[in-house]
N, CA, C and O atoms as a Maestro MAE file, in Angstrom:
{
 s_m_m2io_version
 :::
 2.0.0
}

f_m_ct {
 s_m_title
 :::
 protein
 m_atom[304] {
  # First column is atom index #
  i_m_mmod_type
  r_m_x_coord
  r_m_y_coord
  r_m_z_coord
  i_m_residue_number
  s_m_chain_name
  s_m_pdb_residue_name
  s_m_pdb_atom_name
  i_m_atomic_number
  :::
  1 25 -18.176 -44.740 -61.341 1 A "UNK " " N  " 7
  2 3 -17.643 -43.836 -60.333 1 A "UNK " " CA " 6
  3 2 -16.194 -43.492 -60.674 1 A "UNK " " C  " 6
  4 15 -15.377 -44.379 -60.920 1 A "UNK " " O  " 8
  5 25 -15.890 -42.213 -60.686 2 A "UNK " " N  " 7
  6 3 -14.567 -41.741 -61.057 2 A "UNK " " CA " 6
  7 2 -13.580 -41.919 -59.906 2 A "UNK " " C  " 6
  8 15 -13.861 -41.545 -58.767 2 A "UNK " " O  " 8
  9 25 -12.432 -42.491 -60.220 3 A "UNK " " N  " 7
  10 3 -11.386 -42.653 -59.220 3 A "UNK " " CA " 6
  11 2 -10.597 -41.352 -59.138 3 A "UNK " " C  " 6
  12 15 -10.174 -40.813 -60.161 3 A "UNK " " O  " 8
  13 25 -10.399 -40.845 -57.920 4 A "UNK " " N  " 7
  14 3 -9.663 -39.599 -57.750 4 A "UNK " " CA " 6
  15 2 -8.174 -39.881 -57.657 4 A "UNK " " C  " 6
  16 15 -7.740 -40.838 -57.017 4 A "UNK " " O  " 8
  17 25 -7.408 -39.028 -58.310 5 A "UNK " " N  " 7
  18 3 -5.950 -39.125 -58.260 5 A "UNK " " CA " 6
  19 2 -5.418 -37.822 -57.681 5 A "UNK " " C  " 6
  20 15 -5.910 -36.740 -57.999 5 A "UNK " " O  " 8
  21 25 -4.417 -37.939 -56.836 6 A "UNK " " N  " 7
  22 3 -3.812 -36.771 -56.221 6 A "UNK " " CA " 6
  23 2 -2.347 -36.713 -56.613 6 A "UNK " " C  " 6
  24 15 -1.644 -37.724 -56.585 6 A "UNK " " O  " 8
  25 25 -1.895 -35.526 -56.977 7 A "UNK " " N  " 7
  26 3 -0.520 -35.390 -57.446 7 A "UNK " " CA " 6
  27 2 0.467 -35.163 -56.311 7 A "UNK " " C  " 6
  28 15 1.678 -35.233 -56.518 7 A "UNK " " O  " 8
  29 25 -0.045 -34.889 -55.106 8 A "UNK " " N  " 7
  30 3 0.844 -34.684 -53.965 8 A "UNK " " CA " 6
  31 2 0.107 -34.981 -52.660 8 A "UNK " " C  " 6
  32 15 -1.122 -35.015 -52.612 8 A "UNK " " O  " 8
  33 25 0.883 -35.191 -51.617 9 A "UNK " " N  " 7
  34 3 0.274 -35.381 -50.292 9 A "UNK " " CA " 6
  35 2 -0.437 -34.110 -49.846 9 A "UNK " " C  " 6
  36 15 -1.458 -34.171 -49.162 9 A "UNK " " O  " 8
  37 25 0.102 -32.966 -50.233 10 A "UNK " " N  " 7
  38 3 -0.528 -31.698 -49.877 10 A "UNK " " CA " 6
  39 2 -1.930 -31.596 -50.491 10 A "UNK " " C  " 6
  40 15 -2.866 -31.133 -49.840 10 A "UNK " " O  " 8
  41 25 -2.064 -32.026 -51.735 11 A "UNK " " N  " 7
  42 3 -3.361 -32.011 -52.402 11 A "UNK " " CA " 6
  43 2 -4.339 -32.959 -51.696 11 A "UNK " " C  " 6
  44 15 -5.507 -32.620 -51.505 11 A "UNK " " O  " 8
  45 25 -3.860 -34.141 -51.314 12 A "UNK " " N  " 7
  46 3 -4.694 -35.093 -50.585 12 A "UNK " " CA " 6
  47 2 -5.096 -34.517 -49.231 12 A "UNK " " C  " 6
  48 15 -6.258 -34.609 -48.837 12 A "UNK " " O  " 8
  49 25 -4.135 -33.920 -48.516 13 A "UNK " " N  " 7
  50 3 -4.410 -33.292 -47.221 13 A "UNK " " CA " 6
  51 2 -5.522 -32.244 -47.364 13 A "UNK " " C  " 6
  52 15 -6.458 -32.210 -46.564 13 A "UNK " " O  " 8
  53 25 -5.411 -31.396 -48.382 14 A "UNK " " N  " 7
  54 3 -6.414 -30.344 -48.583 14 A "UNK " " CA " 6
  55 2 -7.793 -30.937 -48.854 14 A "UNK " " C  " 6
  56 15 -8.805 -30.384 -48.424 14 A "UNK " " O  " 8
  57 25 -7.834 -32.051 -49.560 15 A "UNK " " N  " 7
  58 3 -9.114 -32.710 -49.835 15 A "UNK " " CA " 6
  59 2 -9.720 -33.309 -48.568 15 A "UNK " " C  " 6
  60 15 -10.941 -33.379 -48.429 15 A "UNK " " O  " 8
  61 25 -8.864 -33.736 -47.652 16 A "UNK " " N  " 7
  62 3 -9.326 -34.350 -46.400 16 A "UNK " " CA " 6
  63 2 -9.538 -33.327 -45.284 16 A "UNK " " C  " 6
  64 15 -10.058 -33.675 -44.224 16 A "UNK " " O  " 8
  65 25 -9.147 -32.083 -45.502 17 A "UNK " " N  " 7
  66 3 -9.213 -31.069 -44.451 17 A "UNK " " CA " 6
  67 2 -10.597 -30.902 -43.824 17 A "UNK " " C  " 6
  68 15 -10.675 -30.756 -42.604 17 A "UNK " " O  " 8
  69 25 -11.696 -30.913 -44.590 18 A "UNK " " N  " 7
  70 3 -13.006 -30.806 -43.921 18 A "UNK " " CA " 6
  71 2 -13.250 -31.923 -42.896 18 A "UNK " " C  " 6
  72 15 -13.785 -31.665 -41.818 18 A "UNK " " O  " 8
  73 25 -12.863 -33.148 -43.226 19 A "UNK " " N  " 7
  74 3 -13.024 -34.262 -42.274 19 A "UNK " " CA " 6
  75 2 -12.087 -34.086 -41.088 19 A "UNK " " C  " 6
  76 15 -12.473 -34.353 -39.950 19 A "UNK " " O  " 8
  77 25 -10.861 -33.639 -41.340 20 A "UNK " " N  " 7
  78 3 -9.896 -33.415 -40.251 20 A "UNK " " CA " 6
  79 2 -10.393 -32.322 -39.309 20 A "UNK " " C  " 6
  80 15 -10.254 -32.442 -38.092 20 A "UNK " " O  " 8
  81 25 -10.966 -31.264 -39.859 21 A "UNK " " N  " 7
  82 3 -11.505 -30.174 -39.022 21 A "UNK " " CA " 6
  83 2 -12.700 -30.663 -38.201 21 A "UNK " " C  " 6
  84 15 -12.852 -30.293 -37.037 21 A "UNK " " O  " 8
  85 25 -13.538 -31.489 -38.808 22 A "UNK " " N  " 7
  86 3 -14.684 -32.047 -38.088 22 A "UNK " " CA " 6
  87 2 -14.213 -32.901 -36.916 22 A "UNK " " C  " 6
  88 15 -14.757 -32.798 -35.817 22 A "UNK " " O  " 8
  89 25 -13.208 -33.742 -37.141 23 A "UNK " " N  " 7
  90 3 -12.675 -34.596 -36.078 23 A "UNK " " CA " 6
  91 2 -12.037 -33.741 -34.989 23 A "UNK " " C  " 6
  92 15 -12.216 -34.016 -33.803 23 A "UNK " " O  " 8
  93 25 -11.294 -32.705 -35.380 24 A "UNK " " N  " 7
  94 3 -10.664 -31.811 -34.398 24 A "UNK " " CA " 6
  95 2 -11.731 -31.167 -33.510 24 A "UNK " " C  " 6
  96 15 -11.564 -31.107 -32.292 24 A "UNK " " O  " 8
  97 25 -12.819 -30.688 -34.104 25 A "UNK " " N  " 7
  98 3 -13.903 -30.054 -33.336 25 A "UNK " " CA " 6
  99 2 -14.562 -31.051 -32.386 25 A "UNK " " C  " 6
  100 15 -14.855 -30.727 -31.235 25 A "UNK " " O  " 8
  101 25 -14.788 -32.251 -32.878 26 A "UNK " " N  " 7
  102 3 -15.386 -33.307 -32.051 26 A "UNK " " CA " 6
  103 2 -14.486 -33.605 -30.845 26 A "UNK " " C  " 6
  104 15 -14.966 -33.750 -29.721 26 A "UNK " " O  " 8
  105 25 -13.192 -33.694 -31.093 27 A "UNK " " N  " 7
  106 3 -12.249 -33.994 -30.013 27 A "UNK " " CA " 6
  107 2 -12.137 -32.822 -29.035 27 A "UNK " " C  " 6
  108 15 -11.980 -33.027 -27.832 27 A "UNK " " O  " 8
  109 25 -12.219 -31.595 -29.557 28 A "UNK " " N  " 7
  110 3 -12.168 -30.415 -28.691 28 A "UNK " " CA " 6
  111 2 -13.332 -30.413 -27.703 28 A "UNK " " C  " 6
  112 15 -13.167 -30.042 -26.541 28 A "UNK " " O  " 8
  113 25 -14.517 -30.834 -28.174 29 A "UNK " " N  " 7
  114 3 -15.683 -30.920 -27.277 29 A "UNK " " CA " 6
  115 2 -15.442 -31.913 -26.147 29 A "UNK " " C  " 6
  116 15 -16.040 -31.801 -25.077 29 A "UNK " " O  " 8
  117 25 -14.564 -32.887 -26.386 30 A "UNK " " N  " 7
  118 3 -14.211 -33.874 -25.361 30 A "UNK " " CA " 6
  119 2 -12.936 -33.476 -24.611 30 A "UNK " " C  " 6
  120 15 -12.323 -34.297 -23.927 30 A "UNK " " O  " 8
  121 25 -12.547 -32.204 -24.750 31 A "UNK " " N  " 7
  122 3 -11.375 -31.639 -24.051 31 A "UNK " " CA " 6
  123 2 -10.048 -32.237 -24.516 31 A "UNK " " C  " 6
  124 15 -9.076 -32.264 -23.761 31 A "UNK " " O  " 8
  125 25 -10.013 -32.710 -25.746 32 A "UNK " " N  " 7
  126 3 -8.777 -33.234 -26.327 32 A "UNK " " CA " 6
  127 2 -8.293 -32.219 -27.351 32 A "UNK " " C  " 6
  128 15 -8.816 -32.147 -28.463 32 A "UNK " " O  " 8
  129 25 -7.291 -31.435 -26.967 33 A "UNK " " N  " 7
  130 3 -6.774 -30.414 -27.871 33 A "UNK " " CA " 6
  131 2 -5.741 -31.031 -28.797 33 A "UNK " " C  " 6
  132 15 -4.722 -31.560 -28.353 33 A "UNK " " O  " 8
  133 25 -6.019 -30.956 -30.082 34 A "UNK " " N  " 7
  134 3 -5.195 -31.594 -31.097 34 A "UNK " " CA " 6
  135 2 -5.343 -30.787 -32.391 34 A "UNK " " C  " 6
  136 15 -6.369 -30.143 -32.609 34 A "UNK " " O  " 8
  137 25 -4.340 -30.825 -33.227 35 A "UNK " " N  " 7
  138 3 -4.405 -30.089 -34.497 35 A "UNK " " CA " 6
  139 2 -4.786 -31.027 -35.643 35 A "UNK " " C  " 6
  140 15 -4.711 -32.249 -35.519 35 A "UNK " " O  " 8
  141 25 -5.191 -30.429 -36.746 36 A "UNK " " N  " 7
  142 3 -5.493 -31.216 -37.938 36 A "UNK " " CA " 6
  143 2 -4.253 -31.992 -38.390 36 A "UNK " " C  " 6
  144 15 -4.348 -33.142 -38.818 36 A "UNK " " O  " 8
  145 25 -3.093 -31.348 -38.287 37 A "UNK " " N  " 7
  146 3 -1.834 -31.993 -38.702 37 A "UNK " " CA " 6
  147 2 -1.544 -33.213 -37.829 37 A "UNK " " C  " 6
  148 15 -1.080 -34.233 -38.339 37 A "UNK " " O  " 8
  149 25 -1.807 -33.130 -36.534 38 A "UNK " " N  " 7
  150 3 -1.578 -34.272 -35.645 38 A "UNK " " CA " 6
  151 2 -2.521 -35.433 -35.996 38 A "UNK " " C  " 6
  152 15 -2.117 -36.595 -35.957 38 A "UNK " " O  " 8
  153 25 -3.758 -35.119 -36.332 39 A "UNK " " N  " 7
  154 3 -4.713 -36.158 -36.724 39 A "UNK " " CA " 6
  155 2 -4.246 -36.784 -38.042 39 A "UNK " " C  " 6
  156 15 -4.221 -38.008 -38.172 39 A "UNK " " O  " 8
  157 25 -3.882 -35.962 -39.003 40 A "UNK " " N  " 7
  158 3 -3.359 -36.420 -40.298 40 A "UNK " " CA " 6
  159 2 -2.148 -37.327 -40.080 40 A "UNK " " C  " 6
  160 15 -2.068 -38.405 -40.668 40 A "UNK " " O  " 8
  161 25 -1.220 -36.902 -39.248 41 A "UNK " " N  " 7
  162 3 -0.003 -37.685 -38.987 41 A "UNK " " CA " 6
  163 2 -0.324 -39.034 -38.372 41 A "UNK " " C  " 6
  164 15 0.295 -40.039 -38.721 41 A "UNK " " O  " 8
  165 25 -1.286 -39.066 -37.459 42 A "UNK " " N  " 7
  166 3 -1.694 -40.333 -36.850 42 A "UNK " " CA " 6
  167 2 -2.107 -41.331 -37.932 42 A "UNK " " C  " 6
  168 15 -1.654 -42.475 -37.933 42 A "UNK " " O  " 8
  169 25 -2.962 -40.894 -38.848 43 A "UNK " " N  " 7
  170 3 -3.441 -41.802 -39.901 43 A "UNK " " CA " 6
  171 2 -2.332 -42.177 -40.873 43 A "UNK " " C  " 6
  172 15 -2.245 -43.327 -41.303 43 A "UNK " " O  " 8
  173 25 -1.483 -41.215 -41.222 44 A "UNK " " N  " 7
  174 3 -0.382 -41.488 -42.163 44 A "UNK " " CA " 6
  175 2 0.632 -42.480 -41.592 44 A "UNK " " C  " 6
  176 15 1.233 -43.254 -42.337 44 A "UNK " " O  " 8
  177 25 0.819 -42.458 -40.289 45 A "UNK " " N  " 7
  178 3 1.813 -43.333 -39.654 45 A "UNK " " CA " 6
  179 2 1.239 -44.656 -39.166 45 A "UNK " " C  " 6
  180 15 1.932 -45.673 -39.181 45 A "UNK " " O  " 8
  181 25 -0.020 -44.653 -38.734 46 A "UNK " " N  " 7
  182 3 -0.564 -45.822 -38.036 46 A "UNK " " CA " 6
  183 2 -1.644 -46.612 -38.762 46 A "UNK " " C  " 6
  184 15 -1.786 -47.811 -38.522 46 A "UNK " " O  " 8
  185 25 -2.391 -45.987 -39.622 47 A "UNK " " N  " 7
  186 3 -3.567 -46.644 -40.198 47 A "UNK " " CA " 6
  187 2 -3.422 -46.899 -41.696 47 A "UNK " " C  " 6
  188 15 -3.546 -48.039 -42.142 47 A "UNK " " O  " 8
  189 25 -3.165 -45.870 -42.461 48 A "UNK " " N  " 7
  190 3 -3.186 -46.002 -43.910 48 A "UNK " " CA " 6
  191 2 -2.041 -46.803 -44.515 48 A "UNK " " C  " 6
  192 15 -2.238 -47.413 -45.566 48 A "UNK " " O  " 8
  193 25 -0.855 -46.838 -43.911 49 A "UNK " " N  " 7
  194 3 0.207 -47.661 -44.529 49 A "UNK " " CA " 6
  195 2 -0.119 -49.159 -44.593 49 A "UNK " " C  " 6
  196 15 0.442 -49.879 -45.419 49 A "UNK " " O  " 8
  197 25 -1.017 -49.626 -43.731 50 A "UNK " " N  " 7
  198 3 -1.329 -51.061 -43.720 50 A "UNK " " CA " 6
  199 2 -2.548 -51.402 -44.581 50 A "UNK " " C  " 6
  200 15 -2.987 -52.551 -44.617 50 A "UNK " " O  " 8
  201 25 -3.092 -50.396 -45.274 51 A "UNK " " N  " 7
  202 3 -4.250 -50.612 -46.144 51 A "UNK " " CA " 6
  203 2 -3.827 -50.446 -47.598 51 A "UNK " " C  " 6
  204 15 -2.863 -49.742 -47.900 51 A "UNK " " O  " 8
  205 25 -4.556 -51.097 -48.490 52 A "UNK " " N  " 7
  206 3 -4.257 -51.024 -49.918 52 A "UNK " " CA " 6
  207 2 -5.377 -50.348 -50.693 52 A "UNK " " C  " 6
  208 15 -6.554 -50.492 -50.361 52 A "UNK " " O  " 8
  209 25 -4.999 -49.613 -51.723 53 A "UNK " " N  " 7
  210 3 -5.951 -49.004 -52.663 53 A "UNK " " CA " 6
  211 2 -7.070 -48.239 -51.953 53 A "UNK " " C  " 6
  212 15 -8.251 -48.443 -52.234 53 A "UNK " " O  " 8
  213 25 -6.689 -47.370 -51.044 54 A "UNK " " N  " 7
  214 3 -7.669 -46.575 -50.313 54 A "UNK " " CA " 6
  215 2 -8.349 -45.561 -51.222 54 A "UNK " " C  " 6
  216 15 -7.715 -44.953 -52.085 54 A "UNK " " O  " 8
  217 25 -9.632 -45.393 -51.014 55 A "UNK " " N  " 7
  218 3 -10.353 -44.324 -51.704 55 A "UNK " " CA " 6
  219 2 -10.464 -43.131 -50.767 55 A "UNK " " C  " 6
  220 15 -10.266 -43.257 -49.559 55 A "UNK " " O  " 8
  221 25 -10.780 -41.982 -51.331 56 A "UNK " " N  " 7
  222 3 -10.970 -40.790 -50.512 56 A "UNK " " CA " 6
  223 2 -12.096 -41.026 -49.501 56 A "UNK " " C  " 6
  224 15 -11.991 -40.610 -48.347 56 A "UNK " " O  " 8
  225 25 -13.153 -41.681 -49.925 57 A "UNK " " N  " 7
  226 3 -14.272 -41.984 -49.030 57 A "UNK " " CA " 6
  227 2 -13.869 -42.855 -47.855 57 A "UNK " " C  " 6
  228 15 -14.326 -42.640 -46.733 57 A "UNK " " O  " 8
  229 25 -13.010 -43.843 -48.109 58 A "UNK " " N  " 7
  230 3 -12.535 -44.711 -47.021 58 A "UNK " " CA " 6
  231 2 -11.669 -43.925 -46.044 58 A "UNK " " C  " 6
  232 15 -11.712 -44.160 -44.837 58 A "UNK " " O  " 8
  233 25 -10.887 -42.994 -46.570 59 A "UNK " " N  " 7
  234 3 -10.040 -42.181 -45.692 59 A "UNK " " CA " 6
  235 2 -10.895 -41.270 -44.817 59 A "UNK " " C  " 6
  236 15 -10.633 -41.126 -43.623 59 A "UNK " " O  " 8
  237 25 -11.910 -40.659 -45.409 60 A "UNK " " N  " 7
  238 3 -12.834 -39.816 -44.641 60 A "UNK " " CA " 6
  239 2 -13.527 -40.658 -43.578 60 A "UNK " " C  " 6
  240 15 -13.657 -40.227 -42.433 60 A "UNK " " O  " 8
  241 25 -13.969 -41.848 -43.949 61 A "UNK " " N  " 7
  242 3 -14.609 -42.747 -42.996 61 A "UNK " " CA " 6
  243 2 -13.670 -43.084 -41.834 61 A "UNK " " C  " 6
  244 15 -14.088 -43.084 -40.676 61 A "UNK " " O  " 8
  245 25 -12.415 -43.369 -42.140 62 A "UNK " " N  " 7
  246 3 -11.424 -43.642 -41.083 62 A "UNK " " CA " 6
  247 2 -11.321 -42.460 -40.128 62 A "UNK " " C  " 6
  248 15 -11.354 -42.632 -38.909 62 A "UNK " " O  " 8
  249 25 -11.195 -41.265 -40.686 63 A "UNK " " N  " 7
  250 3 -11.035 -40.062 -39.853 63 A "UNK " " CA " 6
  251 2 -12.241 -39.873 -38.941 63 A "UNK " " C  " 6
  252 15 -12.092 -39.653 -37.739 63 A "UNK " " O  " 8
  253 25 -13.422 -39.961 -39.514 64 A "UNK " " N  " 7
  254 3 -14.632 -39.654 -38.742 64 A "UNK " " CA " 6
  255 2 -15.035 -40.752 -37.764 64 A "UNK " " C  " 6
  256 15 -15.724 -40.476 -36.782 64 A "UNK " " O  " 8
  257 25 -14.619 -41.984 -38.012 65 A "UNK " " N  " 7
  258 3 -15.096 -43.095 -37.185 65 A "UNK " " CA " 6
  259 2 -14.057 -43.738 -36.284 65 A "UNK " " C  " 6
  260 15 -14.382 -44.664 -35.540 65 A "UNK " " O  " 8
  261 25 -12.830 -43.277 -36.330 66 A "UNK " " N  " 7
  262 3 -11.816 -43.805 -35.411 66 A "UNK " " CA " 6
  263 2 -12.036 -43.188 -34.036 66 A "UNK " " C  " 6
  264 15 -12.343 -42.002 -33.914 66 A "UNK " " O  " 8
  265 25 -11.877 -44.006 -33.011 67 A "UNK " " N  " 7
  266 3 -12.064 -43.553 -31.636 67 A "UNK " " CA " 6
  267 2 -11.154 -42.366 -31.330 67 A "UNK " " C  " 6
  268 15 -9.952 -42.403 -31.597 67 A "UNK " " O  " 8
  269 25 -11.744 -41.319 -30.769 68 A "UNK " " N  " 7
  270 3 -10.997 -40.101 -30.459 68 A "UNK " " CA " 6
  271 2 -9.831 -40.362 -29.515 68 A "UNK " " C  " 6
  272 15 -8.735 -39.840 -29.721 68 A "UNK " " O  " 8
  273 25 -10.058 -41.162 -28.488 69 A "UNK " " N  " 7
  274 3 -8.990 -41.428 -27.521 69 A "UNK " " CA " 6
  275 2 -7.829 -42.172 -28.190 69 A "UNK " " C  " 6
  276 15 -6.666 -41.943 -27.856 69 A "UNK " " O  " 8
  277 25 -8.146 -43.057 -29.128 70 A "UNK " " N  " 7
  278 3 -7.112 -43.791 -29.862 70 A "UNK " " CA " 6
  279 2 -6.191 -42.819 -30.606 70 A "UNK " " C  " 6
  280 15 -4.968 -42.951 -30.562 70 A "UNK " " O  " 8
  281 25 -6.790 -41.855 -31.281 71 A "UNK " " N  " 7
  282 3 -5.998 -40.842 -31.999 71 A "UNK " " CA " 6
  283 2 -5.208 -40.000 -31.012 71 A "UNK " " C  " 6
  284 15 -4.003 -39.807 -31.174 71 A "UNK " " O  " 8
  285 25 -5.890 -39.497 -29.987 72 A "UNK " " N  " 7
  286 3 -5.270 -38.571 -29.032 72 A "UNK " " CA " 6
  287 2 -4.103 -39.223 -28.291 72 A "UNK " " C  " 6
  288 15 -3.061 -38.597 -28.103 72 A "UNK " " O  " 8
  289 25 -4.270 -40.450 -27.878 73 A "UNK " " N  " 7
  290 3 -3.228 -41.103 -27.088 73 A "UNK " " CA " 6
  291 2 -2.042 -41.574 -27.934 73 A "UNK " " C  " 6
  292 15 -0.985 -41.898 -27.393 73 A "UNK " " O  " 8
  293 25 -2.216 -41.613 -29.262 74 A "UNK " " N  " 7
  294 3 -1.123 -42.056 -30.142 74 A "UNK " " CA " 6
  295 2 -0.595 -40.951 -31.048 74 A "UNK " " C  " 6
  296 15 0.097 -41.226 -32.028 74 A "UNK " " O  " 8
  297 25 -0.918 -39.713 -30.727 75 A "UNK " " N  " 7
  298 3 -0.419 -38.602 -31.561 75 A "UNK " " CA " 6
  299 2 1.063 -38.393 -31.289 75 A "UNK " " C  " 6
  300 15 1.577 -38.759 -30.232 75 A "UNK " " O  " 8
  301 25 1.737 -37.797 -32.264 76 A "UNK " " N  " 7
  302 3 3.174 -37.535 -32.106 76 A "UNK " " CA " 6
  303 2 3.503 -36.142 -32.503 76 A "UNK " " C  " 6
  304 15 4.664 -35.739 -32.438 76 A "UNK " " O  " 8
  :::
 }
 m_bond[303] {
  # First column is bond index #
  i_m_from
  i_m_to
  i_m_order
  :::
  1 1 2 1
  2 2 3 1
  3 3 4 2
  4 3 5 1
  5 5 6 1
  6 6 7 1
  7 7 8 2
  8 7 9 1
  9 9 10 1
  10 10 11 1
  11 11 12 2
  12 11 13 1
  13 13 14 1
  14 14 15 1
  15 15 16 2
  16 15 17 1
  17 17 18 1
  18 18 19 1
  19 19 20 2
  20 19 21 1
  21 21 22 1
  22 22 23 1
  23 23 24 2
  24 23 25 1
  25 25 26 1
  26 26 27 1
  27 27 28 2
  28 27 29 1
  29 29 30 1
  30 30 31 1
  31 31 32 2
  32 31 33 1
  33 33 34 1
  34 34 35 1
  35 35 36 2
  36 35 37 1
  37 37 38 1
  38 38 39 1
  39 39 40 2
  40 39 41 1
  41 41 42 1
  42 42 43 1
  43 43 44 2
  44 43 45 1
  45 45 46 1
  46 46 47 1
  47 47 48 2
  48 47 49 1
  49 49 50 1
  50 50 51 1
  51 51 52 2
  52 51 53 1
  53 53 54 1
  54 54 55 1
  55 55 56 2
  56 55 57 1
  57 57 58 1
  58 58 59 1
  59 59 60 2
  60 59 61 1
  61 61 62 1
  62 62 63 1
  63 63 64 2
  64 63 65 1
  65 65 66 1
  66 66 67 1
  67 67 68 2
  68 67 69 1
  69 69 70 1
  70 70 71 1
  71 71 72 2
  72 71 73 1
  73 73 74 1
  74 74 75 1
  75 75 76 2
  76 75 77 1
  77 77 78 1
  78 78 79 1
  79 79 80 2
  80 79 81 1
  81 81 82 1
  82 82 83 1
  83 83 84 2
  84 83 85 1
  85 85 86 1
  86 86 87 1
  87 87 88 2
  88 87 89 1
  89 89 90 1
  90 90 91 1
  91 91 92 2
  92 91 93 1
  93 93 94 1
  94 94 95 1
  95 95 96 2
  96 95 97 1
  97 97 98 1
  98 98 99 1
  99 99 100 2
  100 99 101 1
  101 101 102 1
  102 102 103 1
  103 103 104 2
  104 103 105 1
  105 105 106 1
  106 106 107 1
  107 107 108 2
  108 107 109 1
  109 109 110 1
  110 110 111 1
  111 111 112 2
  112 111 113 1
  113 113 114 1
  114 114 115 1
  115 115 116 2
  116 115 117 1
  117 117 118 1
  118 118 119 1
  119 119 120 2
  120 119 121 1
  121 121 122 1
  122 122 123 1
  123 123 124 2
  124 123 125 1
  125 125 126 1
  126 126 127 1
  127 127 128 2
  128 127 129 1
  129 129 130 1
  130 130 131 1
  131 131 132 2
  132 131 133 1
  133 133 134 1
  134 134 135 1
  135 135 136 2
  136 135 137 1
  137 137 138 1
  138 138 139 1
  139 139 140 2
  140 139 141 1
  141 141 142 1
  142 142 143 1
  143 143 144 2
  144 143 145 1
  145 145 146 1
  146 146 147 1
  147 147 148 2
  148 147 149 1
  149 149 150 1
  150 150 151 1
  151 151 152 2
  152 151 153 1
  153 153 154 1
  154 154 155 1
  155 155 156 2
  156 155 157 1
  157 157 158 1
  158 158 159 1
  159 159 160 2
  160 159 161 1
  161 161 162 1
  162 162 163 1
  163 163 164 2
  164 163 165 1
  165 165 166 1
  166 166 167 1
  167 167 168 2
  168 167 169 1
  169 169 170 1
  170 170 171 1
  171 171 172 2
  172 171 173 1
  173 173 174 1
  174 174 175 1
  175 175 176 2
  176 175 177 1
  177 177 178 1
  178 178 179 1
  179 179 180 2
  180 179 181 1
  181 181 182 1
  182 182 183 1
  183 183 184 2
  184 183 185 1
  185 185 186 1
  186 186 187 1
  187 187 188 2
  188 187 189 1
  189 189 190 1
  190 190 191 1
  191 191 192 2
  192 191 193 1
  193 193 194 1
  194 194 195 1
  195 195 196 2
  196 195 197 1
  197 197 198 1
  198 198 199 1
  199 199 200 2
  200 199 201 1
  201 201 202 1
  202 202 203 1
  203 203 204 2
  204 203 205 1
  205 205 206 1
  206 206 207 1
  207 207 208 2
  208 207 209 1
  209 209 210 1
  210 210 211 1
  211 211 212 2
  212 211 213 1
  213 213 214 1
  214 214 215 1
  215 215 216 2
  216 215 217 1
  217 217 218 1
  218 218 219 1
  219 219 220 2
  220 219 221 1
  221 221 222 1
  222 222 223 1
  223 223 224 2
  224 223 225 1
  225 225 226 1
  226 226 227 1
  227 227 228 2
  228 227 229 1
  229 229 230 1
  230 230 231 1
  231 231 232 2
  232 231 233 1
  233 233 234 1
  234 234 235 1
  235 235 236 2
  236 235 237 1
  237 237 238 1
  238 238 239 1
  239 239 240 2
  240 239 241 1
  241 241 242 1
  242 242 243 1
  243 243 244 2
  244 243 245 1
  245 245 246 1
  246 246 247 1
  247 247 248 2
  248 247 249 1
  249 249 250 1
  250 250 251 1
  251 251 252 2
  252 251 253 1
  253 253 254 1
  254 254 255 1
  255 255 256 2
  256 255 257 1
  257 257 258 1
  258 258 259 1
  259 259 260 2
  260 259 261 1
  261 261 262 1
  262 262 263 1
  263 263 264 2
  264 263 265 1
  265 265 266 1
  266 266 267 1
  267 267 268 2
  268 267 269 1
  269 269 270 1
  270 270 271 1
  271 271 272 2
  272 271 273 1
  273 273 274 1
  274 274 275 1
  275 275 276 2
  276 275 277 1
  277 277 278 1
  278 278 279 1
  279 279 280 2
  280 279 281 1
  281 281 282 1
  282 282 283 1
  283 283 284 2
  284 283 285 1
  285 285 286 1
  286 286 287 1
  287 287 288 2
  288 287 289 1
  289 289 290 1
  290 290 291 1
  291 291 292 2
  292 291 293 1
  293 293 294 1
  294 294 295 1
  295 295 296 2
  296 295 297 1
  297 297 298 1
  298 298 299 1
  299 299 300 2
  300 299 301 1
  301 301 302 1
  302 302 303 1
  303 303 304 2
  :::
 }
}
């Protein structure tokens, strides 16, 4: 399995955008209005700094499986 490397945070963000959009839509159905950037910021500040050697798949899994209220109530 090939390990993906990203040359910038912007490149990583673009790769994660489909998952971020899916989470945003899911949260919108629950009346939680939030942007992709706010969801991204939540993970960058609260979840991913405490993990090591994350794969793109693990990041997508985090986005799709983290409780919506947890993200919404801790957005900045």
